[in-house]
C-alpha positions, 0 to 999 in steps of 0.5 A: 500500500506504500506504493499506492500512497507514494503514487497518491492513489486513493484506495479502500481497505477491506477484510474478507473471510478466508475459509477452506482455502478460498475467499468468500466474495464480498457482496456487491464488490468486484474481487479479483485474484492474482495468478502467477504463471511461467511462459515457455521461455521461463518468463514469469507473468502475472495475471489478474482476473475476476475471483469467480472466473478461471484463467484460460492458459491458451488464451493467455499465451496468445494474448502475451505472444508466447507458445505456452503458459502454465501456472507456477507451483504453489511452492514457488510462489513465496520465492518468486513474489514474496507472497503466499497463496491467497495473499498474492497481490499485483503490487509490491512483488519481489521483482517487476513482472509483466502484469496483465489484467482481464478486460472486464476490470475496465467496466468497473469503477473499483476492483478489489485485489489482495493487499498482500495477506490472506483476507486483506484486500484493497479496492481501487480504480482499476485504471490506476492499478493498471497504471501503477503496475505498468500493466496491460489489458486483455481477455484472459478468462474462459 
C-alpha cells in the first residue's frame, strides 16, 4: 500500500473471510485474484482476473505472444513474489513482472485485489492499478 500512497492513489481497505482455502466474495464488490504463471521461455507473468472466473492458459499465451503458459507451483510462489497463496497481490512483488489484467476490470469503477495477506484486500480504480503496475489489458478468462 506504500506504493499506492507514494503514487497518491486513493484506495479502500477491506477484510474478507478466508475459509477452506478460498475467499468468500464480498457482496456487491468486484474481487479479483492474482495468478502467477511461467511462459515457455521461463518468463514469469502475472495475471489478474475476476475471483469467480478461471484463467484460460491458451488464451493467455496468445494474448502475451508466447507458445505456452502454465501456472507456477504453489511452492514457488513465496520465492518468486514474496507472497503466499491467497495473499498474492499485483503490487509490491519481489521483482517487476509483466502484469496483465482481464478486460472486464475496465467496466468497473473499483476492483478489489489482495493487499498482500490472506483476507486483506484493497479496492481501487482499476485504471490506476493498471497504471501503477505498468500493466496491460486483455481477455484472459474462459
